[in-house]
DODREN-273418 format. One line per 8 residues: their letters; for each residue x, y, z of C-alpha. Coordinates in nm, 3 decimals, decimal comma. Layout:
<rs>
A) X/Y/Z; ...
</rs>
This chain:
<rs>
MYESHMND) 0,023/-0,014/0,001; 0,259/0,244/0,096; 0,468/0,175/-0,245; 0,107/0,262/-0,461; 0,080/0,601/-0,258; 0,439/0,686/-0,322; 0,415/0,605/-0,682; 0,105/0,835/-0,707
LEIKIDNC) 0,301/1,105/-0,504; 0,591/1,062/-0,776; 0,356/1,063/-1,072; 0,171/1,377/-0,940; 0,522/1,549/-0,891; 0,623/1,460/-1,213; 0,302/1,603/-1,344; 0,382/1,928/-1,206
EQYSRRSC) 0,761/1,938/-1,322; 0,619/1,841/-1,700; 0,393/2,139/-1,674; 0,617/2,373/-1,585; 0,819/2,266/-1,900; 0,503/2,325/-2,122; 0,690/2,618/-2,324; 1,003/2,448/-2,395
LRIDGISL) 1,162/2,241/-2,678; 1,480/2,061/-2,710; 1,688/2,101/-3,030; 1,962/1,861/-3,160; 2,244/1,932/-3,433; 2,310/2,281/-3,351; 2,692/2,311/-3,387; 2,902/2,453/-3,109
SQNGKESA) 3,104/2,776/-3,116; 3,485/2,743/-3,206; 3,559/2,809/-2,832; 3,270/2,589/-2,692; 3,115/2,876/-2,509; 2,823/3,116/-2,638; 2,643/3,385/-2,495; 2,278/3,419/-2,454
DESIGKVM) 2,240/3,609/-2,750; 2,452/3,382/-2,966; 2,246/3,070/-2,856; 1,933/3,278/-2,951; 2,102/3,375/-3,304; 2,154/3,027/-3,342; 1,805/2,892/-3,228; 1,646/3,173/-3,490
EVFSEIDV) 1,860/3,020/-3,783; 1,679/2,699/-3,722; 1,366/2,843/-3,727; 1,422/3,065/-4,044; 1,507/2,711/-4,200; 1,149/2,591/-4,082; 0,990/2,913/-4,235; 0,830/2,979/-3,886
DISANDID) 0,740/3,371/-3,792; 0,894/3,373/-3,493; 1,107/3,632/-3,345; 1,385/3,680/-3,060; 1,140/3,826/-2,844; 0,938/3,484/-2,823; 1,219/3,320/-2,693; 1,251/3,366/-2,333
RAHRVGRK) 1,573/3,155/-2,295; 1,807/2,941/-2,508; 2,107/2,739/-2,348; 2,290/2,438/-2,384; 2,227/2,116/-2,210; 2,355/1,767/-2,160; 2,697/1,607/-2,303; 2,854/1,719/-2,610
HIKNDGSP) 2,868/1,498/-2,888; 3,024/1,451/-3,259; 2,770/1,493/-3,548; 2,804/1,301/-3,865; 2,990/1,594/-4,032; 3,254/1,576/-3,738; 3,149/1,909/-3,615; 3,093/1,948/-3,212
SQTMIVKL) 2,723/1,980/-3,112; 2,518/1,956/-2,784; 2,129/1,977/-2,722; 2,009/2,322/-2,686; 1,659/2,394/-2,475; 1,442/2,679/-2,581; 1,191/2,833/-2,357; 0,905/3,033/-2,548
HTWKARSA) 0,697/3,288/-2,406; 0,382/3,153/-2,577; 0,220/2,829/-2,652; 0,116/2,963/-3,015; 0,512/3,002/-3,086; 0,581/2,645/-2,938; 0,315/2,507/-3,148; 0,424/2,674/-3,469
IYQARKKL) 0,779/2,550/-3,418; 0,670/2,193/-3,324; 0,441/2,162/-3,651; 0,695/2,266/-3,847; 0,988/2,046/-3,729; 0,969/1,809/-4,021; 1,116/2,049/-4,253; 1,441/2,039/-4,081
KNKRIYVD) 1,732/1,818/-4,220; 2,038/1,723/-3,972; 1,854/1,874/-3,684; 1,577/1,739/-3,454; 1,303/1,939/-3,233; 1,133/1,763/-2,973; 0,915/1,832/-2,658; 1,123/1,864/-2,348
LTRRRANL) 1,010/1,575/-2,110; 1,090/1,508/-1,788; 1,342/1,226/-1,685; 1,078/0,991/-1,568; 0,854/1,045/-1,885; 1,184/1,004/-2,110; 1,258/0,654/-1,947; 0,913/0,567/-1,969
LSLAQTMV) 0,872/0,646/-2,334; 1,214/0,463/-2,382; 1,083/0,141/-2,219; 0,772/0,193/-2,431; 0,939/0,199/-2,743; 1,147/-0,108/-2,674; 0,830/-0,285/-2,582; 0,617/-0,212/-2,889
RSNPNYDF) 0,902/-0,321/-3,112; 0,849/-0,667/-3,000; 0,454/-0,647/-2,968; 0,280/-0,708/-3,310; -0,054/-0,533/-3,185; 0,122/-0,182/-3,190; 0,306/0,032/-3,431; 0,493/0,285/-3,204
AFSDINCR) 0,513/0,455/-2,895; 0,529/0,832/-2,885; 0,504/1,173/-2,699; 0,249/1,421/-2,853; 0,271/1,811/-2,858; 0,124/1,811/-2,474; 0,395/1,589/-2,350; 0,162/1,318/-2,323
LGVKGTCG) 0,268/0,930/-2,365; 0,090/0,709/-2,616; 0,094/0,398/-2,830; -0,036/0,369/-3,195; -0,231/0,018/-3,220; -0,206/-0,156/-3,587; -0,588/-0,117/-3,603; -0,505/0,284/-3,572
TFKFFNSK) -0,605/0,342/-3,238; -0,399/0,559/-3,008; -0,376/0,469/-2,644; -0,210/0,680/-2,368; -0,033/0,606/-2,040; 0,154/0,795/-1,741; 0,280/0,509/-1,557; 0,504/0,164/-1,616
KELLDLLS) 0,176/0,016/-1,460; -0,068/0,171/-1,722; 0,177/0,064/-2,000; 0,232/-0,283/-1,907; -0,183/-0,296/-1,881; -0,202/-0,140/-2,219; 0,036/-0,390/-2,379; -0,096/-0,693/-2,257
</rs>
């Protein structure tokens, strides 16, 4: 009984943290500066270049913050890169960028999931690969986690138990 209450509490806390990330997106594939350090203005400038690539009408004033997070890695072209997180002022701007993200080449824009949700999504993707009743697992624009059934239905989950129940 104690464990289920603890799990419920962890999920509620995670839901609050995820809600606080509702105006954020992550971008992979933006090269680092030569010296590896960027000012806030340089980061926003690089993000604006990405947004111009996908033809979204976003100004620098729509961006609250942009900065690097996570480990540095080497892109296919040999240049160093690091994920960038972008916090936008409005849901409208975030939605426009997210909807246009498929136009990008060599870069990836995705929602900013909490660690718990990212791990749960990874687990779901692994499990779905071996389940003939489901095509794929995903996170939507609202950061909900779901699976698409082979019959075209979408089902959502927010815990490992819910995922296991769905896939069984």
